[in-house]
Z-matrix of the N, CA and C atoms (Angstrom, degrees):
N
C 1 1.444
C 2 1.516 1 111.16
N 3 1.318 2 117.11 1 -30.41
C 4 1.458 3 119.34 2 179.27
C 5 1.521 4 110.19 3 -62.55
N 6 1.333 5 117.45 4 -34.14
C 7 1.461 6 120.73 5 177.60
C 8 1.520 7 111.28 6 -61.37
N 9 1.330 8 117.01 7 -37.81
C 10 1.456 9 120.62 8 176.95
C 11 1.523 10 110.81 9 -69.75
N 12 1.312 11 116.33 10 -44.10
C 13 1.460 12 120.79 11 -179.65
C 14 1.523 13 111.31 12 -62.17
N 15 1.330 14 116.55 13 -38.37
C 16 1.461 15 121.26 14 178.99
C 17 1.518 16 112.90 15 -82.03
N 18 1.334 17 115.67 16 0.15
C 19 1.469 18 122.84 17 -179.01
C 20 1.524 19 111.84 18 59.79
N 21 1.333 20 115.79 19 29.90
C 22 1.455 21 121.23 20 175.40
C 23 1.525 22 110.61 21 -83.22
N 24 1.320 23 115.82 22 -17.86
C 25 1.452 24 121.50 23 -175.31
C 26 1.517 25 107.72 24 -145.63
N 27 1.317 26 117.01 25 126.35
C 28 1.455 27 121.30 26 -179.70
C 29 1.529 28 110.15 27 -77.69
N 30 1.334 29 117.76 28 140.23
C 31 1.468 30 119.37 29 177.40
C 32 1.525 31 110.79 30 -69.06
N 33 1.310 32 116.01 31 154.36
C 34 1.458 33 120.61 32 175.31
C 35 1.519 34 109.59 33 -73.95
N 36 1.320 35 115.88 34 164.26
C 37 1.461 36 120.61 35 177.65
C 38 1.527 37 109.34 36 -70.89
N 39 1.312 38 115.94 37 164.73
C 40 1.465 39 120.25 38 179.17
C 41 1.518 40 111.00 39 -61.54
N 42 1.329 41 117.84 40 -33.98
C 43 1.467 42 120.41 41 178.71
C 44 1.528 43 111.57 42 -64.05
N 45 1.313 44 117.24 43 -42.34
C 46 1.466 45 121.50 44 179.46
C 47 1.531 46 109.87 45 -67.02
N 48 1.310 47 116.70 46 -41.49
C 49 1.462 48 121.19 47 178.83
C 50 1.531 49 110.68 48 -62.97
N 51 1.333 50 116.39 49 -44.95
C 52 1.462 51 119.72 50 178.17
C 53 1.523 52 111.59 51 -60.74
N 54 1.322 53 117.16 52 -43.94
C 55 1.465 54 120.07 53 179.86
C 56 1.527 55 111.16 54 -61.94
N 57 1.326 56 117.09 55 -40.65
C 58 1.463 57 120.37 56 178.71
C 59 1.533 58 110.90 57 -62.97
N 60 1.326 59 117.34 58 -46.02
C 61 1.462 60 120.48 59 178.64
C 62 1.523 61 111.21 60 -64.19
N 63 1.324 62 116.88 61 -41.14
C 64 1.472 63 119.80 62 179.85
C 65 1.519 64 111.01 63 -63.89
N 66 1.318 65 116.96 64 -32.51
C 67 1.462 66 120.37 65 176.39
C 68 1.528 67 110.33 66 -64.85
N 69 1.316 68 116.78 67 -39.35
C 70 1.461 69 121.22 68 178.88
C 71 1.531 70 112.23 69 -73.66
N 72 1.313 71 116.22 70 -26.37
C 73 1.469 72 122.47 71 -177.92
C 74 1.528 73 109.01 72 -92.17
N 75 1.318 74 116.54 73 72.27
C 76 1.467 75 121.57 74 -174.42
C 77 1.529 76 113.33 75 -64.10
N 78 1.329 77 117.84 76 -20.59
C 79 1.465 78 121.19 77 179.77
C 80 1.522 79 112.66 78 -96.98
N 81 1.329 80 117.81 79 5.72
C 82 1.475 81 123.16 80 178.51
C 83 1.529 82 112.53 81 51.78
N 84 1.323 83 116.24 82 46.94
C 85 1.460 84 121.31 83 179.21
C 86 1.526 85 112.26 84 -82.20
N 87 1.332 86 116.98 85 -21.22
C 88 1.457 87 120.41 86 -177.14
C 89 1.517 88 112.79 87 91.62
N 90 1.312 89 115.68 88 2.04
C 91 1.459 90 120.40 89 178.47
C 92 1.522 91 109.34 90 -152.91
N 93 1.335 92 114.10 91 164.97
C 94 1.455 93 122.27 92 174.18
C 95 1.524 94 106.04 93 -130.26
N 96 1.313 95 116.86 94 136.93
C 97 1.464 96 118.31 95 178.75
C 98 1.529 97 109.27 96 -67.59
N 99 1.307 98 116.14 97 150.45
C 100 1.460 99 119.88 98 -179.48
C 101 1.528 100 110.66 99 -64.90
N 102 1.333 101 117.37 100 -30.04
C 103 1.465 102 119.94 101 177.80
C 104 1.528 103 111.61 102 -65.42
N 105 1.320 104 116.46 103 -43.89
C 106 1.472 105 120.92 104 178.07
C 107 1.524 106 109.75 105 -65.00
N 108 1.324 107 116.66 106 -43.58
C 109 1.467 108 120.21 107 -179.91
C 110 1.518 109 110.82 108 -62.41
N 111 1.319 110 117.14 109 -41.12
C 112 1.462 111 120.90 110 178.72
C 113 1.531 112 110.23 111 -60.22
N 114 1.310 113 117.29 112 -41.84
C 115 1.464 114 120.86 113 178.43
C 116 1.527 115 110.67 114 -59.42
N 117 1.328 116 116.53 115 -45.45
C 118 1.470 117 119.89 116 178.28
C 119 1.522 118 111.90 117 -62.24
N 120 1.327 119 116.39 118 -40.70
C 121 1.461 120 119.99 119 -172.96
C 122 1.521 121 114.39 120 -76.63
N 123 1.297 122 117.80 121 -23.53
C 124 1.471 123 119.13 122 -179.44
C 125 1.531 124 112.90 123 -101.41
N 126 1.323 125 117.11 124 -8.88
C 127 1.463 126 120.71 125 -178.43
C 128 1.524 127 112.15 126 -117.24
N 129 1.313 128 116.82 127 51.78
C 130 1.452 129 120.38 128 176.20
C 131 1.528 130 109.57 129 -135.33
N 132 1.317 131 116.65 130 -176.51
C 133 1.468 132 120.46 131 -176.90
C 134 1.519 133 113.40 132 -62.38
N 135 1.317 134 116.80 133 -34.98
C 136 1.468 135 122.22 134 178.88
C 137 1.529 136 108.60 135 -119.90
N 138 1.329 137 117.12 136 74.79
C 139 1.466 138 119.07 137 -174.73
C 140 1.525 139 112.67 138 -65.91
N 141 1.314 140 114.69 139 146.11
C 142 1.452 141 120.19 140 174.52
C 143 1.526 142 108.57 141 -67.14
N 144 1.319 143 115.48 142 143.55
C 145 1.453 144 121.83 143 171.82
C 146 1.534 145 107.68 144 -78.50
N 147 1.329 146 118.31 145 157.16
C 148 1.471 147 120.07 146 -177.63
C 149 1.529 148 113.93 147 -52.39
N 150 1.322 149 117.63 148 -43.42
C 151 1.475 150 118.71 149 -179.47
C 152 1.526 151 111.36 150 -68.98
N 153 1.323 152 118.09 151 -34.24
C 154 1.466 153 121.50 152 176.64
C 155 1.522 154 110.38 153 -66.90
N 156 1.322 155 116.33 154 -42.93
C 157 1.453 156 121.26 155 179.41
C 158 1.525 157 110.55 156 -62.09
N 159 1.324 158 117.36 157 -46.53
C 160 1.463 159 120.81 158 178.94
C 161 1.518 160 112.10 159 -62.04
N 162 1.316 161 117.06 160 -42.78
C 163 1.469 162 121.01 161 178.67
C 164 1.517 163 110.49 162 -61.63
N 165 1.336 164 116.41 163 -47.93
C 166 1.461 165 121.03 164 -179.95
C 167 1.528 166 111.06 165 -60.62
N 168 1.316 167 117.39 166 -51.27
C 169 1.460 168 120.10 167 -177.18
C 170 1.522 169 112.09 168 -63.96
N 171 1.323 170 117.43 169 -36.81
C 172 1.474 171 119.79 170 177.05
C 173 1.527 172 111.27 171 -65.05
N 174 1.310 173 116.52 172 -29.82
C 175 1.467 174 120.94 173 179.83
C 176 1.521 175 111.67 174 -77.26
N 177 1.315 176 117.78 175 -39.45
C 178 1.466 177 119.97 176 -167.46
C 179 1.527 178 116.40 177 -105.53
N 180 1.322 179 118.80 178 -23.09
C 181 1.464 180 116.90 179 -174.81
C 182 1.523 181 112.02 180 -85.17
N 183 1.309 182 114.75 181 146.37
C 184 1.447 183 122.71 182 177.39
C 185 1.522 184 107.33 183 -78.06
N 186 1.328 185 118.34 184 121.62
C 187 1.468 186 120.98 185 -171.86
C 188 1.532 187 115.11 186 -57.72
N 189 1.314 188 118.38 187 -38.80
C 190 1.460 189 119.98 188 -175.58
C 191 1.534 190 112.55 189 -72.36
N 192 1.326 191 117.46 190 -37.70
C 193 1.465 192 120.06 191 -174.75
C 194 1.527 193 113.54 192 -105.09
N 195 1.328 194 116.97 193 -22.86
C 196 1.460 195 120.44 194 -174.80
C 197 1.511 196 112.64 195 78.66
N 198 1.325 197 117.04 196 7.23
C 199 1.462 198 121.13 197 179.77
C 200 1.522 199 111.47 198 -88.92
N 201 1.322 200 115.02 199 153.77
C 202 1.457 201 121.70 200 175.78
C 203 1.524 202 106.98 201 -108.15
N 204 1.313 203 115.82 202 109.24
C 205 1.460 204 121.71 203 177.26
C 206 1.524 205 106.50 204 -87.36
N 207 1.321 206 114.42 205 95.57
C 208 1.456 207 120.69 206 -165.41
C 209 1.522 208 114.59 207 -68.12
N 210 1.309 209 119.43 208 -24.21
C 211 1.467 210 118.74 209 177.35
C 212 1.527 211 110.18 210 -66.75
N 213 1.324 212 117.18 211 -35.19
C 214 1.468 213 120.84 212 175.31
C 215 1.524 214 110.49 213 -65.60
N 216 1.335 215 115.93 214 -44.29
C 217 1.466 216 120.64 215 -179.79
C 218 1.524 217 111.35 216 -62.76
N 219 1.319 218 117.21 217 -41.26
C 220 1.464 219 120.87 218 -176.75
C 221 1.525 220 112.23 219 -65.07
N 222 1.327 221 118.19 220 -22.99
C 223 1.464 222 120.09 221 179.40
C 224 1.522 223 112.05 222 -70.36
N 225 1.325 224 117.25 223 -11.67
C 226 1.471 225 120.41 224 177.83
C 227 1.528 226 111.77 225 -73.21
N 228 1.332 227 116.77 226 -13.65
C 229 1.459 228 121.26 227 -175.82
C 230 1.521 229 110.16 228 -112.18
N 231 1.346 230 116.16 229 149.78
C 232 1.466 231 119.56 230 178.22
C 233 1.530 232 111.47 231 -59.04
N 234 1.325 233 115.99 232 149.07
C 235 1.459 234 121.55 233 179.25
C 236 1.537 235 110.84 234 -62.04
N 237 1.301 236 117.23 235 -47.27
C 238 1.476 237 122.01 236 179.53
C 239 1.512 238 109.23 237 -123.73
N 240 1.311 239 114.93 238 136.76
C 241 1.463 240 118.67 239 179.27
C 242 1.506 241 109.31 240 -121.12
């Protein structure tokens, strides 16, 4: 996330973001639990740092359920980039 904040890396379009989330949501529930998302974000080639992970999860997860309703999140980004 720091790369986005520093404008070192442009965010993907909302369509690309939705497709990525839908790939992770194999049961087509419309959401991903924050625990599952955290696992993905810290176990990849460019893992999120703890402060980046906390910032991201605080922005996107629904406080009562802890779920990330990704269609809502994707609306934060332009349709076409």
